[in-house]
C-alpha positions, 0 to 999 in steps of 0.5 A: 790129417790129424791135428788132435787126439782125444785121451780118456784118462782114468782119474781117482782122487780119494779125497773127493772121488767115491769111484774112479772115473774117466776124464777126457782131454783134447791134446795136439797130435805130433808124430814124435810124441809118445803117451807120456808126451800127452800126459805131460802136455796135459799136466803142464797146460790143461789140468795140474792135478793129474798124477802119474809116475815117470822119470827117465822118458828113455825106457830105462827106469821103468816108472811110467808103465800104465795101460794104454787101450787095455794093454800094459806098455811103458808110456815113454816108449809107446808112440801115439800114432800107433793109437790113432784116430783115437780116442786112447784110454790110459789107466794105471796098470792093472792088478795093482791097487790104485793110489791116486789117478795113474799111480799104483801101489808098489809095496807088494812088488817091492816085498816079493823082490826082497823075498827072492834075495836078489843079489850074489850070496857067497857062503865064503868069500875068497881073500882079496889077494886071490883077485876078482871073480872072473866070468867067461863070456859063455858064463855072462851070457847064462844070465844076461838076458834076465839082467835086463829087467827094469822092474817096470811090473808091466809083466804083473799087469799082463799076468792072469795068475797074479790078477787071480791070486795076488800071493803069486811071486810073479814073473819079474821077481822069478826072472830076477831070481834066475839071474842070480842063480845062473851067475857063476859067482853065486852060491844062493840058488838052494836058498831061492830054491826053497822060497820059490818052490812054495805054494806061491812061487814057481808052481802057481805059473800056468805058462800063459806067457803073456809076461814074456810077450809084454816085456818091453826089455825082451826078458823071457820070464816064462822061460826063466819060470819053466827052467826053475820048474825043471830045477825044482823037480830035478832037486826034488827027485834027488832028495828022494833018490840020493837022501845022503847028498843033503847031509 
């Protein structure tokens, strides 16, 4: 019966490490423990210098994404039992610069999020006296799956295109753009399409689909991108065949 498990944890303290290294820790095995529990045990009982992000511990905040045995996961939802007998290797999310230990630099992702304008854009608001903007269940279903994204960046760690071309806007940001494009209250889809039709936008995706395979919330960014490509191609042909439509 397993009583302890070895973790190989990526360490990088820029003030003292010239290069990253791996540090081994022996932690208790408990059937109900996830990887985040093991990291918290190390932090509380073995090595208080270990740095990593976490917050809600219930798969909502998206802050505890890391690579576990080479795959991007939410560590609050990855049970240790799945990785027995170990050792279990824990690393920061791939494709991002490392700030310290398991903490990655998020600025590039946050910049791209702002770029795609993830909010409802209205050309003109109707008077308050006319009431709220109502939606049918079918209209809600159009975009609901994309609204489940928690910005955990796991899809970026799995995306080979982002790994090779960091300028690529990336799966989560494009899926969130679709979330608003498909919202019946929004009028900003043309504005977002101009941004995402650039070289680093939808056309950079080569449809590997790893982004959808690893999403912990069941969002399908690959589908969002392919739908966006159809829209982009349709709008391009319309601009050629019916140029007066843009006047």
